[in-house]
C-alpha positions in Angstrom: 36.7 -6.6 81.6 36.9 -3.2 79.8 33.7 -1.9 78.3 34.1 1.2 76.1 31.0 3.4 75.4 32.1 5.5 72.4 30.7 7.2 69.4 31.6 9.5 66.5 28.9 11.9 67.5 27.9 13.6 70.7 24.4 13.8 72.2 23.6 10.1 71.6 23.4 9.0 75.3 26.9 7.7 75.9 27.2 9.0 79.5 23.6 7.9 80.3 24.4 4.4 79.2 27.8 4.3 80.9 26.5 5.6 84.3 23.4 3.4 84.3 25.4 0.3 83.4 27.9 1.0 86.1 25.2 1.5 88.8 23.3 -1.6 87.7 26.5 -3.7 87.8 27.3 -2.3 91.3 23.9 -3.4 92.5 24.7 -6.9 91.3 27.8 -7.1 93.4 30.3 -6.3 90.6 33.5 -4.5 91.5 33.1 -1.7 88.9 34.7 1.6 88.2 33.6 4.5 85.8 36.4 5.8 83.7 35.7 9.3 82.3 37.8 10.4 79.3 35.3 13.0 78.1 36.2 16.7 78.5 32.6 17.4 79.5 33.0 15.1 82.5 29.4 14.1 82.6 30.0 10.8 84.4 32.5 12.4 86.8 29.9 15.0 87.8 27.2 12.3 88.1 29.4 10.4 90.6 30.0 13.6 92.5 26.3 14.2 92.8 25.8 10.6 93.8 28.5 10.8 96.5 27.2 14.1 97.8 23.7 12.6 98.2 25.1 9.5 99.9 23.5 7.1 97.4 24.7 3.5 97.6 26.3 1.4 96.4 29.3 3.6 95.8 30.8 3.7 92.3 34.3 5.1 92.0 35.2 7.3 89.1 38.6 8.0 87.4 39.2 10.8 85.0 42.0 10.7 82.3 42.8 12.1 78.9 45.3 11.3 76.2 46.5 7.7 75.7 44.5 5.8 78.3 45.6 2.3 77.4 48.2 1.8 80.2 45.8 3.2 82.9 43.0 0.9 81.7 45.3 -2.1 81.9 46.2 -1.1 85.4 42.6 -0.7 86.5 41.8 -4.0 84.9 44.1 -5.6 87.5 42.0 -4.0 90.3 38.4 -4.0 89.2 36.2 -6.6 87.6 34.7 -4.2 85.1 35.8 -0.8 83.8 33.1 1.2 82.1 34.7 3.8 79.9 32.9 7.0 78.7 34.7 8.4 75.7 34.0 11.7 74.0 31.6 11.9 71.1 34.3 12.1 68.4 37.3 10.2 66.9 39.9 11.0 69.6 43.2 9.7 71.0 41.2 8.6 74.1 38.8 6.5 72.1 41.4 4.9 69.9 43.7 4.0 72.7 40.8 2.6 74.7 39.7 0.5 71.7 43.2 -1.0 71.6 42.6 -2.7 75.0 38.8 -2.9 75.4 36.9 -6.2 75.5 33.7 -4.7 74.3 32.7 -1.5 72.5 29.1 -0.2 72.6 28.4 2.5 70.1 25.2 4.4 71.1 23.4 6.0 68.1 20.1 7.6 67.5 17.8 6.0 65.0 18.1 9.0 62.6 19.7 9.3 59.3 22.1 12.0 60.5 23.4 9.8 63.3 23.5 6.6 61.3 25.7 8.4 58.7 28.5 8.5 61.3 28.6 4.7 61.6 30.8 4.0 58.5 33.6 5.9 60.2 33.1 3.9 63.4 33.0 0.7 61.4 36.4 1.6 59.9 37.9 2.5 63.3 36.8 -0.9 64.7 38.5 -2.6 61.8 41.7 -0.7 62.5 41.5 -1.4 66.2 41.0 -5.2 65.6 44.5 -5.2 64.0 45.8 -4.6 67.5 43.0 -6.0 69.5 41.4 -8.9 67.5 39.2 -10.0 70.4 37.4 -6.7 70.5 33.6 -7.2 70.3 31.5 -4.3 69.0 27.8 -3.5 68.9 25.8 -0.4 68.1 23.0 0.4 70.5 20.0 2.3 69.4 19.7 5.0 72.0 17.2 7.8 72.7 14.8 6.0 70.2 11.3 7.2 69.8 9.0 5.8 72.4 6.1 5.9 70.0 5.9 2.4 68.4 4.2 3.9 65.2 7.5 5.6 64.3 9.5 3.3 62.0 13.0 4.8 62.7 14.1 1.7 64.7 13.1 -0.7 62.0 14.7 1.4 59.3 17.9 1.6 61.4 18.1 -2.2 61.7 17.9 -2.5 57.9 20.6 0.1 57.4 22.9 -1.6 60.0 23.2 -4.7 57.9 25.8 -3.0 55.6 28.5 -2.8 58.4 30.9 -5.7 58.6 32.6 -4.8 61.9 29.5 -3.7 63.9 26.5 -5.7 65.1 23.3 -4.2 66.3 22.3 -4.9 69.9 18.9 -6.4 70.5 18.1 -3.9 73.4 16.8 -0.5 72.4 17.2 2.4 74.9 14.2 4.7 74.4 14.0 8.5 74.9 12.6 8.8 78.4 12.6 11.8 80.7 13.6 9.6 83.7 17.1 9.1 82.2 17.7 12.8 82.3 16.2 13.2 85.7 18.2 10.3 87.2 21.5 11.6 85.7 21.0 14.9 87.4 20.1 13.4 90.8 23.0 10.9 90.9 20.7 7.9 90.5 20.6 5.0 88.1 17.3 4.3 86.6 17.4 0.9 88.3 17.0 3.0 91.5 14.0 4.9 90.2 10.4 3.8 89.9 10.1 3.8 86.0 9.8 0.1 85.3 10.3 0.5 81.5 13.7 2.4 81.8 14.8 0.0 84.5 14.0 -3.0 82.3 16.0 -1.5 79.4 19.2 -1.2 81.4 18.7 -4.7 82.9 18.2 -6.1 79.4 21.2 -4.3 78.0 23.4 -5.7 80.8 21.9 -9.2 80.3 22.7 -9.1 76.6 26.4 -8.4 77.1 27.4 -9.6 80.6 27.2 -12.9 82.5 26.8 -11.5 86.0 29.2 -13.8 87.8 32.6 -13.5 89.5 34.3 -14.1 86.2 32.3 -11.4 84.4 32.5 -13.1 81.0 31.0 -11.5 77.9 27.6 -13.1 77.2 28.3 -13.4 73.5 
């Protein structure tokens, strides 16, 4: 199963979601690999810190750029799940990954500036489904305000209704310092003591994965 974490804009929490999903899946006994196509190499450096600190379970990481479709197909024969971190832009890496992915998660902040990038992503998904009709795609509200008074999340849900290729995930990832701290220490938040962040990653995984040997999409 190939899970692509991609977006048209940087700074929306792609690497945070990718690294935390991979660690959570590893803790559930899934044979998972992180695939970093982003020039910033955030996930690759995360795994380096994790390995240097001796944190288990071990999560392998592969770095590639350019057309990554053949590499992803090959990895798909060796791992149950490949979590792909693509750069925050329309790129050869993201388009080639979309051509073979089973699931695309598009992190976006619940702000007007970020939501305005989604029409382009919606268009790209439509094009990708010409080659990969089984591709599932969901936007994930990421780095959302933790203050329930702020209506950005509700406003985003209303705005998302206009996109025909992209659903909105039920799970919301909030803006919490523990995500940044964990990324720098080589930990997933499921390995830290923040129950709210841990629950967010667990809920995101439950929404999209059946944690079994077959690793089927949950919807």
